[in-house]
N, C-alpha and C positions, 0 to 999 in steps of 0.2 A: 501491499501501498505508501510506504512513504519513498518508493524508488517514481512511480508511477505518480504518485502528489508534483513530487518537485521535477516529473521530467512534462506532464502538460503548461506545469508552468514556467519551463525555462523553452519553449514548445513559439508563442507570438514571440520574441527573443530569437530563436534561429530561424520561427522559418516566414515571420513577420506576418502576408496575408495570401502566402505562397502558399497549394496543396504539395508542393514534394520538395526534399532540396535540392538544389540547383549539381553543379561539379564539386567533387568533393578535393580538397588540398590543403591547410592547415584545418585544423579543431575549430570548431566552434564553441563545442560545451569538452569543459574537461573536469573529472568525477573522482576525482577524489577517497580512497578508503584506505580503513588499514592495513584490513590483511587480502589475503589471495584470493579466498573461498566468497569474501563480504563484495571484493570488485568484477570478480566473476557474474555471482547471484545478480549485482548490478546490468551488469555488460548484456548477460540476458536477459531481462527486465523490458532495457530499455532501445534491445532489439528487437521483442515485438510489439510493444509501446510501438516504435516507429515503423515499424515494416514498410505500411502501404506510401507512407514517404517518403520510401528512399534512402534510408539513414546507413549511411556504412559506419560499423562500429567500432574502434580499433581496442583491443586492451592493452592493456603494462602493468603487468607486476611481474612481481618474486619469484624463480622456483619453476619459473617457463623460458622460454627458448628466448631468449634478446634478435637472437637473429634476425627469426620470423616475425616479431615487433615489428621493428626494425622495416623488413622490404614490406608490410602493411603500413604502418606510416608512411612508406613515400611512398604506396599507389595514394593516397590520398585518402581521407577519413571527414567523418565531421563532428565525432565523438570518441571521446576517447577517455577509458576508464582505464583506473594506475590505482596500484599503492606508491608510498611519497616517494621511496627511497628509488625503484625503480621505473615511478613514471621524470626523477630527477636522473640518474643516470643515459637516458634517454634525450634532454634537456643534454646537458653535456657533452655527450656523442652528438646532437644536431640535425638527428633524426627526428625528434619531436618540437615546433616550432609552436610559439606561446600565441602569433600576434594573431591573431583572429581570433582567440576566443574571448565572445560572447558571455558568458554563463559557465559559473566556477562552481565546483558542489565541492562540500567539505563534508563526508558524512561521516557519522559517530567522531567526532571535534575528542571530546574524552579518551576516546579509547588512542587516538593516532596521537591527545598528550602524556596518559600512562606509558606507552611505547618508543615513547621517546622520542617523540617525529618532529615538536612546534616547531626545529631551527630546519629541516622540510621545508615543513606547510612556509615559516613563509618565508624561504626563494622561491619557491612556484609562486606563488598569489604575488610579491615584485617580480616576477617575469612577464607579468599576463601584463593589457591595455587599463591601464586607472579604470578604465567606461564600462568595465564589464559587470557581469549584472553576480553577485554571490549567494548564494543557501546556504547556512552553515546547519544538521543534524546534530543532535547530544542527549543522549539520557540524563544526565545529569549536571547542572550549571556552576559548574565551580568556576574559581577567582577568575583560572588561568583561560576557562572557553568563552568569560564575559572578557578578557582582555580584547583574547581575541575578537571581540563581539565589537565592543568598543573602535577599536585598533581600524579592525578594516572595513564594517560595514557602515555603509552609509545611509541613514534612516530608516534604520533599522529595526523592522515590526517583531516584537517576541512572541511568539505563537507559541500558548500553552496545547497539547492538546496530551497532560495527566489525568486520565478520571478519577473524581470526583470518592470523598473513601464510599458516601453513602450511595452513593453506583451499584456499592455490591456489599449489600448488610450480610445474604447469608456465606461471606468470603469471611476464613477467618485469616488473619497472619499475625506470625512471627518471627520478630528478629535473634540469633543468636548470636553472642560475641563471642568468637572462636580465634586461638593467637594461628599462623596459618598451620605449624607444623600439625596443625593438632584439627587441622577441618578432620579431612576422611579419617581420622577414626568419631566423629566426633558424628558428620556423615553413616556411617553404617549402626551406633547405635540407635538411633532416630529410627532410621529404617526398624533394625531388630525391636525397638521397645513397644513401638508407634504400629506392626504390624500390617506396612500398609505394604498392600496390594498391588496400585501400581501406581508408581512414581513418577516425574519428572526430572531432571536435574540434572542445572545449565553448568557446564564451566568454560574456563574462556581461556584452555588452548584444547587443541589434540588432544596432548599428551598426557596431561588431566586427565579428559575425558579418557583414556587407554588405561591409564592405571586405575582409575575409578571403578573400569569394570571391569577389569579383575578382581575386584578386589572382591567387590560383590558377586561375584559369579563363584567366589570360595566360599563365600559363606552359608 
């Protein structure tokens, strides 16, 4: 839903009154996400959304073949979706040019800050045209995220989509503060003592998911 939202919001800027994109050259839109998985997901959604408009979309993400990405960029694209490090790498190589960018998306800005990408983000923003439109998305509005907002967003409007607590009165929510080293043991304890038949557990890395899965399977 979020990707479709900023994709639709970008359409007037990218297409104007035209129903289809013109000849592809340097990208008109750049979307930056913190992880390869999220960037690929965003690219897939935008490919679907702009399919009938004839958009050429390329990804620039870590862990993929940079030479193939460079060839795709060389043929011309309308939209690029990437991770901070790989985007900067292509900029340094001269394979990604930002002079035509009209719309810049910083997706999951809080995660990019947590992962140490703040310097990369600042470099990319500074290399894009001054008259571009920026859309910033963040699950949490930390001081660091607010600093970026004040620095780069001119006349910004804050859109808060968090649901009100009274909208879900049937749901009970609990918070347990646990040291990092004890998180996995505590989770296993909760699953055992609460006798949960079905649960969904979210982790911030694939490695953590794998370790937790192996631990739970041994229960």
